[in-house]
N, C-alpha and C positions, 0 to 999 in steps of 0.2 A: 036726644040721643049720640051718644060719640060716634063718631066715624073713624074707621082704623084705615090709615093709609101707610104704604110701604113704597119706599123709593129703590129703586133698584138699579143699581151701578157697580157692576163688577170687572169694570176696565181696570186700566193702570191705576197707580196710586193718585195721579194728578187728576184724573177723571172722578175718583171717590171725594175728593177734596174739592173740587169743583161743585160737584152734585150735592154736597154737604151743605154749600152755601145755600140751598132752598130751605135749610131750616131757618134761616133768619126770620122769613116771610111767615112760615108756618107758626113759629113759636110765638111770634108777635099777633099774629092776626086771627088764629084758628083755636081757642082754648077748647073748642069740641072736638079737636081731633087729636087722637093718639097716633103717633109716628114711628113706623121701623124703618130702618136702613141696610139693605143687603151689598154688602162690597166682599171682595176677597179676603180668605180667613187673614192673610199676613197683615192686611190693612185694620181688621176689625177692633183693635185695642185701642186704635188712635181715637174712634168714636166713642167708645163706651164712657158712660157717665155724663155724657152731652144731654143739658138740662130740656133740650126739646126730644131728645129722642125716648121711647118707652122701651126701645128694643133693637139690638144690633144682630142681624143674621149673616152669618157666615159662611162663603161658599168656597169650599176647598176643591178647586179646578184641576188639582195634581192628583188628587184621590178619586179612584174609581168608586161611584156611588155617591160622590159629593153633590151633585145635582138633585139626585133623587132625594137625599137626605133634606135639602134645602126646601125641594117641593112640598114635603110631607110636613115640614115645620111651619111654612107659610099656611099651609091648609089648615092646620090644626090652630093657628093663631086667628083664624078667620078674616081677613082684610077684606074690606070692602071696595078698595080702590089701590090700583097700582100705577105708580108714577115711573116711568121706565126711559131715563135719560139714555140709557146704555142701548145700542141700536143692534146689537147681536141678535141672532137667531136664539140663541140659548136663553138669554133674558126673557124676551116674548114668550117662548114655550114654556118657560117655567112658571109664568105668573098665569097663563093659560090653564095648564095641567094642574095648578094649584086651586083652579075654580075661582080665583078672584074676578067678581062680576064685571067690575070696571076697569080697563086697561088702557092706558093714555101714554102713547107714545110719539115718536116721529115717524112721519110719512115715509121718510128716506130709510127707515131701517129695514134690515135684512127679511124680518117676517110680518110686515104691517098688516096681513090679515088676521093676524092672532091678536091684534088690537082691537078695541071697541072704538076708540078715538084717536084720531092722527092729527097731528099738526106739523106744519113745514118746519124742516130745519134749516134755518135760513143762515147761510155761510156768511154774510157779511154782519151778522151779530156777536158779541161775544158769548161765550160758552154759557155764563151765568143768565143771561138776558134771554138766550134759547131755552135752559132749563126752566125759567120763570114762565115761559108760555105753557108748559104742562102744569104748573101750578094756576094758571088762570082759567083751567077748564075746570078746577075744583072752586072757583071762586074767591081765589087767592091772588090779591096784585102788589106785588113788592112795593113799598114807597119811593116814588121817585127814582134817583139815580142810586142805589143802594151799593155802596162800596166798604160797608163796615167790616170788620174783621167779624168773623164768624165761629172760629176755634179756640177756645180757653186752654193756654198750658196747663198742663197737670202741676199742680203745687209741688209735689212729692218728685217728680223730674226737673222742675227747675232747682230744688236744692240739690239734687244728686248731679246735675250739670255744674252748678256753680261748684261744688266740692271737688268735682273730676278736674277741673281746669287749673286751679292750683297756679294762677297767673303770678303770683310773687309781686313783691312792692315796686318793682320797675313797670309791671304791666297792668296793675291792678284798675287804673283809671283808662287806659288806653282802649278806644272803641274797637269792639269786635266786628270785624269783618269775617263772613262764612263765605266761604267758594264751594260750591257743588258742581263740578266740572264733567260730572258723568250724564249719560242719557242711555236708554234702551237703544236709541238708533245711533248707530257712530256718527253718521254726517253732521248729525244735532250738536255735537260736540265741537266749541271752541278748542283750538291745537293746546296741548300740554304748553309749549313754549311761551304762548301768550298767557295763559294762566300763570305761569312760572314767574315772567315778566311783571305782571302786575302785583303778584304776593310779593317779589322782592321790593319792589319801589314803594308799594304800601307799607311793607314791615319798615322800610328806612324812614317814611315820613310818621311812625309812631302808631300805626295801626297795628292790631294783634289778629293776623290772617289765622284762621282755622279752615282745613279743608275735611268736608265731610260727605258722605255718600254711603252706598250699599258695599257689603263686603265684596261683590265683584268689581268694585270700583278702586279697590285699596291699592293694588299697583299702580294705576294712574295717578292717584293722590301722590303715593311715596313718591314717585318721578317727579312730580311736580314741586314736591316740598325740598326733595333733593336739590333740583337745578335753583329754586329758591332760596337755598340755605336756611330752612326752617329746621327746627329739631323735631326729631321723631313723634314727639308727643302733640304736634299741632295735627297730625293725621288722625281723624276719628272715625276714618269708614268703618263700618260694621261693628264697632265699639258701643254704639247707643241705638238704645231702643227707638222704635218710632215716635213714642212719646219724648223722650230726651232730644231727638232731633227737633221735633216741634220746640220742646223748650229752649235749645240753644238758638234755633232762628229768631225766636221770641225775645232772646235775650241780645241780638245782634243790632248794631247800628244799621248795617246795611248787608244783604245778599246778593252775589255775584253768581250768577247760574244761566244755563243754556234754558231753551225750550223745552222745559222738563218740570218736574212734579215739584222741586225745591222752590221753583217760582210761585207756584199755587199755594205751598205750604206758607211761604212768606208773606204773601197777601191774606191768607186765611187769619194770621194773628197781626198784621197791620207793620209787618217789617218792610221798608222799602228794598226794591230790587232794581239791579242792574241786570237786565236781562238781555243776552246774545242770541239774536236770532240769525241763522242762516239758510238753510233748504227750506224753511218755512217762514211765514210772515204773520206780522200778530193779526192781520185782517182775517186770519182765519178763526180767531176769536179765542185766543188762548195766550193773547199779551197781556202784561199788567194792567192793572186798571189805577192802582192807588195814585194819589196825587204826587208823591215823591218818587215814586219809581220811573223807570226810564228803559228805552230799548236802545240797543246797538244792533247796527245793521249796516249792510251796504246796500245803498240805493242805485237802481238802475239796472242791475245784472239781467241781460235778457234770459237767464236760464234759472232765475227764481221767481216764485217759488217752482220748486222740480216735484215735491208731493206734499200730500197734507201732514203726513206723519215723517218726513223725512224717509232715508234709505241706509240699506247697509254700505253702499258705495257711491261715491259722487258718480253721477249719471255722464258727465261729461271729461271724468279723471282730473280735474281741478282743485275741486274745492275751493274755489276762490271766494266765495261765500263767506268762507271762515279764516282762511290765510289772510284776508285783506284786512281783516281788523287787527288794530294795534295794541298793545298794552299799553301804551301811553293814552289811548282815546279810553279805554276803560277804567284808569286811574283818574283821568279827569272828570269823568262822569262821578265817580264814588266819591271824590275831594271837591266836588263843587261845592 
């Protein structure tokens, strides 16, 4: 008999990408399982067509009634088990109200009493390993240290991005470096001056530098491009769909970014990352894992980490965890 399992992760994009890493083990180990995935509506297209997924459920948090519609959809589909890596009250309540009999999540969730089984959220583990603990409750153990890529770039998106770049003869063979300088949390962003300096030096060394991010990050990226003397066409913020952004990252030789979603997007398709950490630390479980990826951070600061997710402003007013990181250090990491 086929078991129906739904993974519920309606957090930020990076959280959804990391949760989708669970599909590696499910696809390989459990052929008698049909899997659904709950993510925010704006991220759903990224996961559509994944070979391990039977269905993607969209949660529109911005629209009144969105949660009720999701609950009705989950109930209609008749899931046997919910795996809930998202620790919010909304996620636990949704699977409970949907009548899903087995609800597995973290003991440190906002509403653990709505779960039928709880496992510890171990801060010392990587997020993918924490999520794997939920899988273990349904008898699925990832094989060894599983760091394989798990998202497959869309073929149409790859073609569209290649056509869009139009690099020209002088740049056709230049290795692509994608810089994603944004973050939902301002203190997690490396400085615009740092990104500009690194972009300028990498361009001088023959790399083809592109700036990517959300529409809200366009002004930041345009500022960086101007300071780095990059032509306007190198700024792709808000011009790519999420699938096209993943395709671009898959085409790149390296991604330079903060502790943010592009780090996890890069690792999901196997592109090495130079990850810049400031107020947060990789030990929280969100650092890069791939062999050729690396972390740039300032060791020994008594003020860091300040918070698990960063903050709107530096608590001590210096932002020294980011301002102390030089462009030269980032360039050396990319070109090593």
